[in-house]
Phi, psi and omega in degrees: 000131179274148178292320182265142181244342183070001182286345179259007185295340180263012177086019178238161176217169180254138169278175184304324182276004179093351178298131177271130179224161175294147176293349175267002179303142184299329178291318178294321177299317181296312181284341171292323176296320178295322177296317178298318177303316179300320179294321177296323176295323176297322177295318177299317179296329181295346178277009178058071178287164172302149186306319183294320179287322177300316180297321178297316183289325175301317178296321177297320178297321176296317177301320182293328173296319178297317179298314179300320178297318180292324178292330179277006185234077183296340180273000178055046181252343186294321184292339175289331184256333185233097186297329180288353178267005182265133170240140182216189181301328179295329177288323176296316179298322178298318179297319179297321179295319179294317178303310182299318181295315182288320181295333181299332182260356183265150174297143181296147177284135175249333182214172171296150176241152178275142177296145179151214181094223179288164177304317179293319179297317178295320178297322178291327174294319176296317178303320179299317181289325176294323177299316178297322178294318177299319179300316179299319178295320182293317182289344179275350184293141174233130357293158182302148178275169178306129184300332181295330178291323177292317177299319180300308183291329176296314178291325179299319179297324175297316180297320180296324175297314180293320177298318178299316178297317182294315179299315179294321178299312180295329180278354183075017180274118182292145175276137177262117181280151177270000000 
């Protein structure tokens, strides 16, 4: 199988159901943002995180593939055929549990903090902002997408903030308050 297909040479791509759309289509834009977010998480992982945090981020990357698949499927048929492409309320609850566990060991926030710190922490801060951008693209889609997907990315951005703080805390990188 060749990597290139030439089917996108005219500026179009296929959605999961085979529908051809412009690469500037809002749905393609939304799952492109999710793809960028996944790449930023890969950059954070390349900094050799502690095993427990690396495992959390690998799971997030898997979730993001599922999210992208659902965004590329306006007819909502992929989750019927591919169980690993399903995200639900249990996934949102899982993110909340990780947030609560990590926050328990962090110093409480007193003020806003500036993004930065260690390379992995800074990459996670960028990932958080890309996640928010993906969320904005997702809520603008018509017809609206499944509400659980919006809840998932909303909670994910919170988790990425906490992960950035945790990574920086473990690295001994001080937070700069605003």
